Structures are given as C-alpha cells and as structure tokens.
N, C-alpha and C positions, 0 to 999 in steps of 0.2 A: 503494500499500500505505500510505502515512502518513496520507493525507487520508482524512477520512469521509465525502467525498460524491464520486458520481460523475457526476456529471450535470454537469445539467446545462449521418366518413370514407365511409363506404359503401363498398361493394365497390372494390376497386382495378381499373383497366382490365387487360384481358387482355394480356398480352404474348406475342409471338408467340415460337416454339422457338428461333429463333436468338438471342434474347437470353437465353435460359435454359440453365444447363448441361446438356448432354447426357451429362457424365461416369457418370451414374447412371441407371437405369432405375428408376423410382419407381412403387409400387404405388399402384392406384387406393383412394382413401379408402374404408374401409369404415365400417361401423356402428359398431365397437368403435373405430375413430380415424380420422379424417380426415388425420391428420398421420404418420402411420407410426410404427415401431419405431425408426428412426432418431432422428427427432426426439424421441421419449421419453427414448433415452439422451442425446442432447444436453442435453434439459431437465434430466434427472436429475445429470447430470454438471455443468451449471452452478447447480444448486442447492445440491448439497454444496459446491464450490468458494466459492461465494458465503457460505455459512455460515462458512467459513474467513475469507472476506474481513470478514464483520462483526465476527468476533473480533479480527482484526485492526485495524480501523478503530477499536477502544478500545484495544488492546495498544501498537500503535507510539506514537501520540500521547503517552499516558501515559508511555511508556516514556522517550521525549524529554523530557517536562516533569519526570521524575524525574531526569534527569542534567543538566539546565540550564534555567534561567528566563529564557534570554535569548530575546526574541521572533525576532529575526533569525536567530539560529542554528536555531531550531525549523522557521522559515519554509524556510530553505535545506534541510532534508531534504525537504520535498514539493519544492522546486526540482528537488532531484537527482533525484526519482522522475518528472516530468514533463519534464525535459529532452531524454529521448530522442525525445519526439514533436516536438521540432524537428531533432534530428540524424537520425532513424533512419525517420520515416515513410514518406519517399519510397522508399528503398530495399527497406523492407519490402514496398511494394506491389508491387515487381517481383517479388520472391520468392513472393508471394501467387499471382501469375498465371503462375508457371513450376512452383511444386511441389505436391504434393497439399496440399491446404489441412486435411483432418482431421489427417494427420500433424505438420503445424506445430502446429496446437492441442495435441494430445496430447505431443508433444515438449517443449513450451514449459511444460505443466502439471509436466512430470517435472521441468523444469530448475528450476521454483519451489519444487517439494517440496525439493531437495536444499537449494537456498539459505537457504529458511526454517528447515530442520533446522539449518543451520550457526548462523543467528541466534540459535535458541533454545539451543545449545549454548554461545554465548558469553554470553547474558544469565544463564545458568543458573551459569556459571564466576564471573561478575563482579557477582552478584547483592547482596554485602555492599557496603554503601555505597550503594545507590538510595534515594532520597527515600521514603518511607513515604506514602500516603495522609494519614495524621494528620498528617506534617510538612508536605504541601501545605496542608490545609486551615487549618494555624495558621499558613502563612506563615512556617514555620521552615525550609523546605527548603533544602537547601546543595547545591552541585554535586557531584556524584560525584567522588570522589579521582582516577579514571581517565577524567573526562569527555572529554579530547580523543580517547583512543583509542577510547570508546564512539561518540562523534561520527562519527568516521572510517570505524567499521564502520556506522553507520546512512546516513551518505552513500554509501560504496560499495554496500551492499546496495540501497539505493532506487534506484540509478543502474542497477544489474543487473536488479533489477525492472521497471523502466521499459523496458528494451532488451526484455526478454521479454514484456511486457505489448503492446507497440505491436505487435509480430509476430504474438502470439497472437490478440489482439482483432481484429486487420485480417484474418486467416485467418477467424476464427469468423463475422464478418459477412458474409463472402463466401461461407461455407460454406452457411448457411441457404437460399439460392435452389435449391441443388443437393438439398437433402432435401426442401423444401416445394413444394408447387404455388403458382405466382404468386397465383392467387385466394386463397390461405390466409395469404399473407405476414403481413398487419395480425394476423390472429388468432394466428399462431405467435409474433410478436413480443410481443405483448401477453401472452399466457401466459406466455413466458419471460422477460419482465421483471416480471411479478408475482412468480413464485417467486423471482427475483433479489431482489427486495425485500423480501420476507417473510424470506428467510433472512439477507440482508446487513444489514438494518436492523430487524427485529424478533426474531428468534431470537439471532443471532449477538453484537450488541452486549451485551445482558445477560449472555450467557453469558461473553463476554470480561470484563466486570466481575468476574463471579464467579470466573473462572479467575484474574484477576490477584490478587484477594484469598486465593486458595489458593497462590500461588507466581507470581512475575515471569515464570519461562520458560514456564510451563504453556501459555498460549494459543499461542504459536509453535510448539510441538511439535503443538498442536490442528489449528493451521492449515496445517502441513506435511502431515500426515495428510488433510486435506481436498483438496490439491493431487494427491497421489498416488492417491486414490480416483477423482478426476475424472478424471485422466490415463487411468486403465485403462477408464473408460467411453467415453471419446473412441475407445480404440484397438478397442473392441468394434462401434462403427458400420460396417457394412458397405458395401463399395464403392469404386470409385477417385473421389477427388474433385481429380484433376489437371484444371486448366481444359482444354476443349476448344480444340484447335488450339495448347497449349502449346508454347512454343518450347524445342527443345533444344539449340540452337548457345549459342555463347559470349554472355554477357550483355552487350548494349550499353546501360551504365545511363543515359548521357545520352540517347540515343535514346528509351529505353522509358518513363523517367520523364518525359521531354517530351511522350510521345505522351498520358500520363494528364493531364500539367498542361495541356495545350491542350483536352483535351475538356472539363476542369471548367470551365476560365476561359472558354471559348466558350458554355457554358451559363449564360445568364445568372442563371437561377433558382435552381441549385445554388451558384453563386458566392454570391450575396447570402445564402444561407442560411449558408453555411460563414464567411462573413466575419463576419455578425451573431452566429452561434453562438461565434466565436473571442472575441467581446466579452463575450457572457454568461459564458464559462467564465473568462475572465480575470478577471472581477469576483466571479465564486462562488469562485475559487481564492484570491482576496484575502481574502476574509473567512473560509474554511477555514485562511487560513494559520497563523493563532494561534488558532483556534476553542478548542482544549483549554483556552487562558489564561483565555478570555471565560468558559469553563464553569467552571473552576476559582474565579475571583477575582470574576466579576460575578454569576454565578449560584449560587456557593458550592456545587458539588456534588462528590461524589467519585466513584469510578472506578465502582461499580455504578450510581449514579444517571446518572452519563454515558451508559451503555449502555442504560439505560432511555429516555433523552433521545432516542436515536438511533433508538428504535422507532417513534418518528413518521414516519420515511421509508419503514417499511414500510406502515404505514397509508394514508398519501398514495399510495404507489406501487403498491399492489393496487387501490386504487380507480381510478387513473388506469389500471390495466392492463384492468380489468373495464369502464370507462364511456369512455375514450378514444375508441373508435370511435362509440358513441353521442353523446357531447358533438361530436365531429367532424363526424357526419352533421346534427346538430341546427342547429350554429352555422356549418358549413362549414369547410374546412380552414384557408383563411386567417385569418378570425376567431378561430379556436382557437390559431393561432400567436400572434396578438396578444394574447389573454388570456393566455397563457404570459409574456409581456413583462411586460404591465401589471401581471399579479397578482403576479409576483416582486420586482417594483419595490417594491410595498407590503409583502410579507413581510420583506423585508430592511429597510425602514425601521422598521419596527415591531419587529423582533428586537433592532436597534442601540438603540432606545430604551428597552427594558423591562429590569428586573432579575428577572423571574419566569419560572421555569423552565416553568410551564404553558403561559405565551403563547409561550415559544420553541418549544416542543413542539407548539401549535397552528399556528404558522406554518411548521415544518418539515413538518407534515402537508399544508398546502396547497402548499408548493413542491415537494413530491415529486411531487404529483398534477400541477403544472404541467409539471413535468420528463418525466414520462412521457408525458404528453399531446402535448409537443414531439417525444419520441422516437419514438411509436409513428407518427407523421405523418410525419416527416423521413427516418426510417431506412427505412421501408417504400417511401417514394419512390424513394430512392436504388436500393434493390434492385429495383425494378419497372424503372426506365427506364435504367440503366447498362447498355450491353452487356457480358456475362459475361465475355468475352475481356479487359476493361478493367475490370473491376468491382474488383479488388484494387488497381489504380494509381490509379483515379478516387478510391476510397475513402481512399487512402493521402494524396492531396493535399487531399483535405476536411478529412480528420482533422489534418492538419497545420495546415491555416489555424484549424480550430475547437479543436484540442487544444494546438497549438503556442504558444498564448498563456498556458498555465497557469502555466510557470514564471515568467513576467513578474508576472503577477498575484499570485503568491506573494512574490515579491521586494518588489513594492509593498506587499503586506499587512503582511509584517515591518518594513518600512520605515517606513510611516504610525505603527504602533503606537510603533515606538521614537522617531521623531522628535517626535509628539505629546506623548507622557508627557513629554518634555522640559520643554516649557513649559505643558501642559494638565493634567498628571497622568495615572497610569496607568489610571483608569478611563476617561476621554474617549480615551484612546490606543486601548484594546480596542474601543471603540464605532464609531470613527471609519470603519473599513474598511466596516462595514454602511451609513452614510449616503452614502459615496462610490458603492458598488455599486448602491444605490437610485437615486441621480442617473443614473448611466450607463444603466441599464437604461431609465429614461424616455427617454433620447436615442436607444436601440437601437430603441425602440418607435417613435418618430418616422421613424427610417430604414426600418423593415420596412413600414410602412403602405403606401407606393406600390409596394413590391417583392414583396412574400408574400401577394398575395390569393388568393383561390380560384380565379378565372377563370386567373391564371398557372400554378396548380399543375396546374388540369385541362387546360390547354393542353400541358403538359410531359408528361403522362400520355398525351394523343391523339399527339403527336410521337413519342412512343417506338415505335408501331407502323409509323413511315414510315421509310425508309431514311436521311434527312436527321437523325434521332436518333442515328446513327451518329457524325456528327460535331459532336455536342453542340449541334444545332438546336432 
C-alpha cells in the first residue's frame, strides 16, 4: 500500500482435468464472452480496487514525506507492508488450499476497507501540522508535531495491510484457474493486468494527486470506498471455490507447508524463476523505498505531477497486456524473460542518471511493459502446471521466495541513501539505489541464461500432463 510499484506465448498446453479445479462447472465460452460472467465480475472488482491502489500509491508516500524527511523512516513503512510476505506466506498457502478462495478474497477486501477508513479518519484528525506541497518544494518542510504517533499508525496499518494482501493475493491467483478454461489463462491474465495497470497507474495516481490538493484525508476515504465496492463484486461471483478434495481435519501446518515446499523445490524451473524474481523484487524495492524523495528533490515534482509521472506504468502495462503474447510468440518465452531482465537493468541505470521527469517517465513505460511481459509468462505457467490441490501452497512458497526479499530491499534502499549522503551528498545518495539495482539485474540476467530457456519452459508444460508432474518433475 505504501510503495508505488507492484512488480516486478502462443497457446498454452492443454492441462488435464485432474490439474484444474472441478469445484465449479464452467460454461463453455460464447460469442459474447469466452471468459464468462464470473471472470467479468473478477475483472471489474480488480479494476475498481486498483483505482484505489493508484490513489493510495500517491497518497501514502506523500503522507509519509509530509510527516518526516528521514529516508530510513520512510523506507521502514514499506518494510512493514512487505514483512508479512516473510512471516505469513506459507500459512496463507495452507489456508488457500482449504477454504473457499472467493470468500477469502472478498473478506480480505472488506477488512482493507475498514482499515483504510480508520487511516483516513486519523489523517483527517491530525491534518494540522502536515507539511504542505509548497513546504516540500521549498525545502522548508518540518516534521509533524505528532510525527512519532503518525509513524506508529503508518507502521501498524502497513503491517496489517500486508497480512491481508498476502492471503488475498494468494487466493486471487489460485482462483483464476477455477473461473477460466486453461487455454484462456494467458488471455485472461493479460486482460486483468491491463485493467489493473490502467486503473493503478493511469487513472488512480493523477486522481490521488488532485485529491491530496483538495484535502489530505480525502484520497484515503476514496481508497476505502473502492475496497468496499470490490468486495461486493467478489461476493457476487457464483459457485463454490473450495479446492477439490480440500481437507476438513485439523491442520497439520508442518506437513502441509512441507508438501508445497518440496513440490516447488524439486521443480528446477519454477525454483529458478522464484529465486531470480526474488532478486528482481529486492532491487526494485530498494529503488522504491525512497522514490518519493527522489521525485521531490531530484525531479522537483509536486503531488499532482507525481501522479502524472506514475501514469507511465499504465501505458507500459497496457502495452504489455496487449502485446506480451505476441512478443512471447515471436521471441520465445525464454528470450522474452531475458529481455525483461536486461531491459530493466538499462531503465534503472538511466533513471538513476537523469534529472529529467520526461526521461524517467519514458523509462517507467518501458519497465512496466517488461514487468507485465515477465508476469504474463511466469504466472500463466504456474497456473497451468501446478496441481490444483497444491496450487495455494506452491504459490505461497513461490511468492515467499519472490516477494519475501522486498523488506530486505527496502531496508537496503533507505540505508544506502542515508549512508551515501553522509559522505557524497544527498543527491548521489538518492541516485545510488538505482545504480546498485541495475548492476544486480545484470547479474540476474547471467544467472537466468542457462536456466530459463524456452526449451525448459516447454518441457515443463509437457511434463504437466504426465503423472510425474504431481511430484514436481
């Protein structure tokens, strides 16, 4: 909720019915829609809630920067938000494989509505003393008189949001194969991410900047409303989405978590993807930890301009959702993943070197496109080859490895800025995370070359139709 980035073919192989949820009887695609009304409800709910996320992506960092100018304290808010990926990912996977996944998603959205509403009320009550955009632009911003109390509120709410997000997002990803036929997964995921990008990065951020100008608390109330609307739409999805054969007896946490962990670790391709993505996310989080300070002090933008800067994510994301399948078919899935890595290294280096908001905007367009390209290939692959009865737990292990590195990256980002500015000045300090991240992306590219080739990906898809796939073969 605090960070401003979340990231970072051809027809998929047929998957036997034993690997796809039979909890719902799906209608055959019609001329009106190949994806069905349940998918449209999921799509619309995601679009609405992502509009709120786009608003929040501007509002929360700007609120943090109006409370304190300390880069490490700002970074720690993001750490609190991502820490649950380390603490709760594996238990969340067990719950996802036992409970109705639709109810999990809707309940977590309802919880986030209540939590965001409380944050909005606290901000409204303490709005006096918050640094104005003019103070920030002039460099005269001072800490809020109740900065400690505000920071504790942000740390606590970020942590609770993180726990809800871990459970909600894991359930939502495992929900998709129960709503959409396997041959349409890449299309469905691409359209969903396209809508998310438009609302999260094109419509939401400028609206967030305008709402901040109208009143500091206003964007939080709007964000709360989008969670409520999204929860209502998810509750309208029809059917039962409890995994087939879900266990009813008492949870043996160690055994069930171990089952998912062994499956993923024995699958060499998915294991490599998870570990490499973990490195990518750590580096992206390192750059985003103090991104709001980079925008304010290096690019010299105010809140509304910050929102407009974030629209680049929508342009790149929509292009990715529309073109990812074509790019993957033209280049191959492996080369497309390599392109995502090497291209991201270049965009990070250029962003760190420039003081032009236009150049940063262009780099954000490219990096968002590359992020969606990576996601469309890898998420659709996981949904297609992981057995449904294990999908929640294996996904949770995958995301633990891939997302659990984010708190580490954020701490590094805040620490690098604080340490570098002490001997080389504030400006180099704010640029340094981008340079470091670019270097690590080049190293990850070298690691990926022998491990993520197209032949290995296609072999994994073929193996999914054989009994050995059940054991991660």
